[in-house]
C-alpha positions in Angstrom: 42.3 15.0 -39.2 38.9 16.6 -39.7 37.3 13.4 -38.3 39.0 13.8 -34.9 37.1 17.0 -33.8 33.8 15.4 -35.1 34.5 12.2 -33.1 35.4 14.2 -30.0 32.2 16.2 -30.3 30.1 13.1 -30.8 31.7 11.4 -27.7 31.1 14.5 -25.6 27.5 14.7 -26.8 26.8 11.1 -25.9 28.5 11.6 -22.4 26.4 14.7 -21.7 23.1 13.1 -22.7 23.8 9.9 -20.8 24.6 12.0 -17.8 21.0 13.1 -17.7 19.9 9.6 -16.8 22.4 9.5 -13.9 21.0 12.8 -12.5 17.4 11.8 -13.0 17.1 8.0 -12.5 13.4 7.8 -13.2 13.7 9.3 -16.7 10.9 8.0 -18.8 8.8 6.6 -16.0 5.2 8.0 -15.7 4.7 10.5 -13.0 1.3 9.1 -12.1 1.2 6.7 -9.2 1.5 3.1 -10.3 -1.7 1.2 -10.9 -2.4 -0.7 -7.7 -2.7 -4.4 -7.7 -5.9 -5.1 -5.9 -6.5 -8.4 -4.1 -9.6 -9.0 -2.1 -10.4 -12.0 0.0 -13.5 -12.8 2.0 -13.6 -15.1 5.0 -16.1 -16.1 7.6 -15.5 -16.6 11.3 -15.3 -20.3 12.0 -17.9 -22.1 14.1 -16.9 -22.4 17.8 -16.2 -26.1 17.2 -13.5 -25.4 14.6 -10.0 -24.4 15.7 -8.1 -21.7 13.9 -4.4 -21.6 13.9 -3.3 -18.1 14.7 -1.1 -16.3 12.2 2.3 -15.8 13.8 3.5 -12.3 14.2 6.9 -11.8 12.6 9.4 -11.4 15.4 12.4 -10.6 13.4 10.8 -7.4 11.9 10.8 -4.0 13.4 7.5 -2.4 14.5 5.5 -0.3 12.0 3.3 2.4 13.4 0.2 2.3 11.2 -2.4 5.1 11.4 -5.8 5.2 9.7 -6.2 8.8 8.5 -9.8 8.3 7.2 -12.3 5.4 6.9 -15.7 6.2 5.5 -18.5 4.7 3.5 -18.6 6.1 -0.1 -22.2 5.0 -1.0 -22.3 6.6 -4.5 -19.2 4.5 -5.5 -20.3 1.4 -3.5 -17.1 1.2 -1.4 -15.6 1.9 2.0 -12.6 4.2 1.4 -9.7 3.7 3.8 -6.7 6.1 3.8 -3.7 5.0 5.9 0.0 5.6 6.4 2.9 4.3 8.4 4.4 7.1 10.4 7.8 5.9 11.8 9.7 5.3 8.6 9.7 5.8 4.8 10.2 2.8 2.4 8.9 1.3 -0.8 7.9 -2.3 -1.3 5.5 -2.9 1.6 1.9 -3.9 1.5 -1.1 -2.4 3.3 -4.1 -4.6 4.1 -7.4 -3.2 5.3 -9.6 -5.7 7.2 -13.3 -5.0 7.6 -15.1 -7.0 10.3 -18.8 -7.1 11.2 -20.3 -10.0 13.1 -19.0 -13.2 11.3 -18.2 -11.3 8.1 -14.5 -10.4 7.4 -13.2 -8.9 4.2 -9.6 -8.0 3.4 -8.2 -5.8 0.6 -4.5 -5.2 0.0 -2.6 -2.5 -1.8 1.0 -1.6 -2.2 2.6 1.2 -0.2 5.2 3.7 -1.3 7.7 6.0 0.4 7.0 9.6 1.0 9.4 12.3 2.2 8.7 11.6 5.9 6.5 8.4 6.0 5.1 5.4 4.0 1.8 5.9 2.4 -0.7 3.2 1.6 -2.4 3.4 -1.8 -6.2 4.1 -1.2 -7.8 0.9 0.0 -11.4 0.3 -1.3 -13.6 -2.4 0.2 -16.6 -3.2 -1.9 -19.9 -2.8 -0.1 -21.5 -5.7 -2.0 -22.3 -8.5 0.5 -21.4 -6.5 3.6 -24.0 -6.5 6.4 -25.7 -3.2 7.3 -24.8 -1.7 10.6 -21.6 -1.1 12.6 -18.3 -2.6 11.5 -14.6 -2.1 12.3 -11.6 -1.6 10.1 -8.0 -2.2 10.8 -5.0 -1.7 8.5 -1.9 -3.7 8.7 1.5 -3.1 7.0 4.1 -5.7 6.2 7.4 -5.5 4.3 10.7 -7.4 4.5 11.8 -5.2 7.4 8.6 -4.1 9.2 5.2 -5.3 10.5 2.4 -3.5 12.3 -1.3 -2.9 12.7 -3.4 0.1 13.3 -6.0 0.7 16.1 -9.5 -0.3 14.9 -11.7 2.4 13.3 -15.5 2.2 13.2 -17.7 2.6 10.2 -21.5 2.3 9.8 -22.9 0.9 6.6 
């Protein structure tokens, strides 16, 4: 009989402690933002005799309103910093891609995006200055997920 109150206490203790994970589903996850998975690709504009197949725009996706908040040359760190967001929804799982273009040189860098209270934020996008031509260039940021696709207006930078 003395084992019954002990058993009830143990069951209640387990139920109370497991309830914490129900109330806070991210228990044990780091509070820092996840380490971004960087991918960079470099392409050149083809010669006029070559034909390029245009990339089809996804038609079954809703429009994402992408906005570049800041794009600037960070010379001490050897990168172009691009800060962007998607303003018309909030979701996790999408990818932001910054595209730098100057003359025939095009460089793309992609980072994951994550939801915020009112919008979707791109992880900071860094384009390495190495190999980029000096002078005026343009940057655009595109966003793509399972549900949305969109591209920002171009922003100018001077290297």
